[in-house]
C-alpha distance (Angstrom), angle and dihedral (degrees) to the residues before:
residue distance angle dihedral
M1 . . .
I2 3.80 . .
P3 3.80 117.5 .
L4 3.80 112.4 -127.4
P5 3.80 129.6 -157.0
A6 3.80 118.6 -109.6
A7 3.81 89.8 -101.5
G8 3.76 131.7 18.2
A9 3.76 149.1 118.0
L10 3.77 136.3 -118.7
T11 3.80 121.5 -158.2
L12 3.78 121.9 -163.8
Y13 3.80 120.5 -173.0
T14 3.77 143.2 167.4
D15 3.80 122.7 -113.7
G16 3.81 90.2 -100.5
L17 3.80 86.7 83.0
T18 3.82 94.8 58.4
E19 3.81 105.4 28.9
G20 3.81 96.4 70.0
H21 3.79 121.4 98.0
N22 3.79 122.4 -84.5
G23 3.80 102.4 -122.4
D24 3.80 117.1 -76.7
A25 3.80 91.8 -15.5
A26 3.78 118.4 100.7
E27 3.79 89.6 -131.8
R28 3.79 125.4 98.0
L29 3.78 122.2 -108.1
G30 3.81 93.4 -118.1
V31 3.79 127.3 176.3
E32 3.82 95.0 -65.5
G33 3.80 91.3 51.5
L34 3.80 90.4 47.8
L35 3.81 91.9 51.5
T36 3.81 90.5 49.5
L37 3.80 89.8 49.9
I38 3.81 92.7 48.8
D39 3.82 91.4 50.7
R40 3.82 91.5 48.1
L41 3.80 96.3 53.7
P42 3.81 122.0 83.6
H43 3.79 111.3 -97.0
T44 3.77 100.7 -126.4
D45 3.78 123.6 153.3
P46 3.83 112.6 -35.5
A47 3.83 97.1 -105.4
A48 3.81 92.9 49.6
H49 3.81 90.6 46.6
V50 3.82 92.6 53.4
D51 3.82 89.8 46.8
S52 3.82 90.0 51.7
V53 3.80 92.4 49.6
I54 3.82 91.8 51.1
K55 3.82 91.9 45.9
E56 3.82 91.8 51.0
V57 3.81 93.2 45.8
H58 3.81 90.1 52.3
A59 3.82 91.1 47.8
L60 3.81 92.8 49.9
N61 3.79 91.2 48.7
A62 3.83 92.7 49.7
G63 3.81 92.5 -161.2
R64 3.83 94.9 -60.3
H65 3.80 95.8 120.3
S66 3.77 128.1 33.5
D67 3.79 122.3 -162.5
D68 3.79 137.7 143.3
L69 3.76 112.9 -86.3
A70 3.80 128.4 -157.8
V71 3.80 128.9 165.5
L72 3.79 129.1 -175.2
R73 3.81 119.7 -175.1
L74 3.79 121.5 -173.0
D75 3.80 118.2 -168.4
W76 3.79 126.2 -174.3
R77 3.77 139.6 180.0
R78 3.80 123.6 -177.6
R79 3.76 115.9 -133.3
């Protein structure tokens, strides 16, 4: 059993989210780039936030890499 905080979120994703290119650079976005992107985007409701992340990842990649993409975000708050 893993103790969880009273409120939090867990995001699971396939490698299609991190293997695309990072803008004009020849390098891949990677996990560090994804975390930077997530922190940079406005934290709206969870569904809108995931949509924004996917939209930005696609824009950075500019069609140079094509891979399956799946994201699952689970949010919780104890009452």
